N, C-alpha and C positions, 0 to 999 in steps of 0.2 A: 535300504533305509536309509535314514537321517541320522541315527546314533549310530554308534558302534557297540552297543548294547545287545544286538542280535543280528542273525544272519538266517540268510534262505539258498536253500540247496535248489538249485535249477532242476527243472522236472526231467530234461535227457540224463542228468547225472543219476538222479535218484534212479532212474530206468534201468541205466546201464549198471546200476549198483547189483538190480535184481537180477539183471539177464546174465551177468559176467560173472558176479562172486560166486563162490563155493558155499553150500548152505551153512557150514561152521561159521565161515567168515560173515554172513549175512546175520546168524543169529548172534554172534558177538556185537556185531556194531547195531544192529537192532535194540539190543540190550544197553547199550550206550547211550544210545539215543532215546531211548524210554527214560532213563536215570537224569538224563538232562532236562526233558520235558517235566517230568515230577518234579525235579527241583524248579524250573522256572515257572512252572503254574502254582509252586507252594508260596510264591513271594506275596504277600500282601499287600504291598506298595504297587502291583500293576495298576496302571490306569487302566479303566474299561476298554480303550481304542485299542489299547497292546492286547489287552485281553482275547478280543475279537481275531486279532491277527493272528494269534497265537492257534487258534481252534483248528484250520486245516493244517498245520505243521502236527498239531496233538494228533489227529486224525489217521494222517498219513502215515507218521509214527506209529501209532495204535495197528492199524490194518496191517504194515510189513510185520512186526513184530508178532501180532497173532497168527500170521500166516506160515511165519519160520521155527516157532519154538513150539517141540514137544514139552510135555507138562509134568512128566515124571520123573524130573532131575532133582537134587538137592537145591537149587536154587529156585524153584518154583514157588514156593511162598513168597520169598524176597519180591519177584516179580510182579505177583500179584498183588502185593502191598501198594506197590508203585502204580500200577494200574488204579487202585482203591483210590490212591491220592489224587491222581489224574482225574478220576471219573467224578471226585468231589470239587474239583475246580470248575468242570464243566456243567456239574449241578449248580453249584453256586451262582454261577452267570446266565444261567437260566437257557443252557443249552441242552435241552431233556433228552431229543432225538439221540444226539451223539454219546450223552451219559448213559443213557439206555442201552445203547451197545455195547459201550464197556461195562455196564453192570451187569449186564446177562452173561457177559464173557466172564465175568470174574465170579458170578455164582455158579456155572457149569462148572467152571474149572476147580472152584474151592470145594464143591460136593464131590468131583471126581478124585481129588488127594485126599481129604479130609473125612468124607462121608458126610450121609446126608443128615447126621444128629449130631455133629461138630458144632461147639458153639460160634466159630468163625462162620461156619455155613449159614448157622440161622441168622448171624449177623448180616452175612451179605444177600439172603433171601428177605430179608426184612426193607435193606436198602433198596432194592431190585422193586419192591412194592412202592416206597416211597417216591420213585421215578416216576414209576407208571401212575401212581395217583397225581404226580405234578404234570405227567402229559394228559391228565383228564379222565384217565382208562380205569376208571372208579372200580367197575366190575372184576377185572382180573386184579387190580391191585387188592380189593377185598380179598379175592380167592386166594391169594397168596398170603396176605397178613393172617389171614384165617389160618392158613397151615402152617406158617411160621410159629404163632401163639400155639396151637396145639402141640406142635415137636418142643417148644422152649417150655410149656409147662411140665412136658414128660420128661424132657432132659435136664431144666434146672429147677424146676419145681413153681408153685403157683406165686410165690413170693419174690421171686428171684428180680433185682432191678432191671433186666433186660426181659423178663416176661411180661412185667407192668409198662413197660415202654411199647411191647407189642400190644399190648390190650389199648394202651392210648392211642397208637397209632389207628390199629382196626376202628377204633370208635372216631376217629378223625375220618375216616374215608367213609363210614357210615354216616355222618354229618354231612359231607359233601354231595350225596347221594340223596339227603334228604330225608334219611330215616332215624330221626332223631331220637325217638324211643328206645330204640336199640342202643344206639351211642351214648344216652344218658347211663341206660342199666350197664353199659360196660364201662363207662367212666365212673 
């Protein structure tokens, strides 16, 4: 690259690392890579061209990371928080297919670690539905928003700000589907 602010790993070095390194070393290095990616994608000053150049590295890092990590250790939630930040980057730049892959991974693992009714799991569920809605998959987004709303009402109560956010998001999806009467009722 023309500036010294970013680097790329040659594919052969990447493949060698997967083939030759012990699994514990792969876990350690993939965690470090994920941390660097989370830091790089959090910078607001990144120009659009640089953002797009980051996407293949983001996904390669995530794919390696997701293959070598088991999730029931003391650092699982820290790693999931980094994935959440990276997914937010992909969502902001409109890379919804990649964002969906990370968001679904985040949701599955958050649910596995914290349980179905934990507030963080419900937030992850809501975010998964937002990505689906952005992709135009309104039926699936509606189903997940309804599920998140029902769980948030049960766990947090009907007047909790997160429950109200779920109501708003569900109404937005209904509006996108042309179901204006129900959207208006929920709003």
